[in-house]
N, C-alpha and C positions, 0 to 999 in steps of 0.2 A: 200392452206390448206391440200390437200390430202397429200402433199408431207410429210407434218409435221406430219403426224400419225406415220410415220416410224423412227420419230427422236429418238435419243438415251434418250434424256431427257424425263422421264415419264411424268411430268407435262405438257411439250409442246404436248406430245402424246394426254393426257387426255383433254386439252383444244381444240386442233385441232379435236378430236372425236366427242367432244361436239358440235362444229360448224358445223361438217358435219350432225350431227343428226339433228340440226337446220334445215339446209338447206334441208334436206331430208323430213322434216316435212312440208315444204313450197311447195304447189302445182306450185308456179311461179319458184322455184329454182330447184325442183327435178330432173328435166329433165337434166339441166345442170350438175349436180352433177354425175348423171348416165352417161352421154356423157363423161366426163372426166375421168371415170374409178372407180366411187365411190363404186360401188358394189364390184369390185375385191380388193380395198383398204380396205374397211372395213372388207371383208373376210379374209384377211391377217391378219389385226390387232385382229379380233376377234380369231383366232387361234394361234397367237404367243403372245399376251399380257397376263399377268398375273394380270394386275391391274383390281380390280373389277369396277373401274369407267369407264375405256376403254370399258370393256366389256358389262357394262350397257347401254353405248351409242351406241355401235354396236348394241345391241339388238333392242335398239329404233329407230336406223337408219334402220334396216331390216325392223321392222313393218312399217315404212312409205314409204320404198321403195316397199314393196309388196302390197302396195295398187293399184299402177298404173299397168294396163294390161301388157305394154310393157316392164316395169322393172322386173315384175312378171315371165315373159317368161325367161329373161335374168338369173334370180336368180334359176329357176328350171333347165335351161340348164347347169348351172355351179356347180349344186348340192350344193347350199348353204344352202338348207334346212336341210343337215346334221350337218352343224356348228349351224344353229340355233337350231337345237334338242339339240345340246350339251349346248348351251348357256341355255336352259329351265332347265337344271339340275342344274345351278349354285345355289350356297348358298344364293345368294341374291335375295329377293323376288322382287325387281323390275325388275331386268335381266330376272326372270321367267316370268313375268307379260308382257314384251315387246317381249319375244321370243316366249311365246303362242300366243300371237296377230299376231305375223309374221307368225306363222304357220297356224293360220286359215286364215289369208288373203292368204296364198299361196294356201290353199285348195280350195278357191272359184274360182280358175281357171277353165279352160275347162276341160271336160272329159278326154282329152288326158293329160293335165298337172296333173290331179290328179292321173292318173295311173302312169305317171313317178314318182311323189312323194312317191307313194307306192313302186314302184319297187327301188327306193334309198333306202328303208327300213326305212323311218322315221315314217310311221304310222304302227303300230304294233297292 
């Protein structure tokens, strides 16, 4: 499914991202998606796709990923918060909502993680 997110056909991308966001929302499957490179794949899709559906589900996946402490650390280390911040400026209100939730979840991390997020320039 992760490979299909980079497919040339937009409809396949959209459905693959929707599946990944659904799996990320499941505490049983989230760890497997992350282990297979889900954070990296969603990050690339969120920066390269122009489809509002793909961006919305990217923000939804990030909001689910950011709940888990270990995944939050991965996201902060990869500076995913910058991508989420850009998603929060979307014209789509649902994308804004999921991106804001992801940013809030990221800010729930340790003091060191919060300082890193501030240094990344997301919280001004």
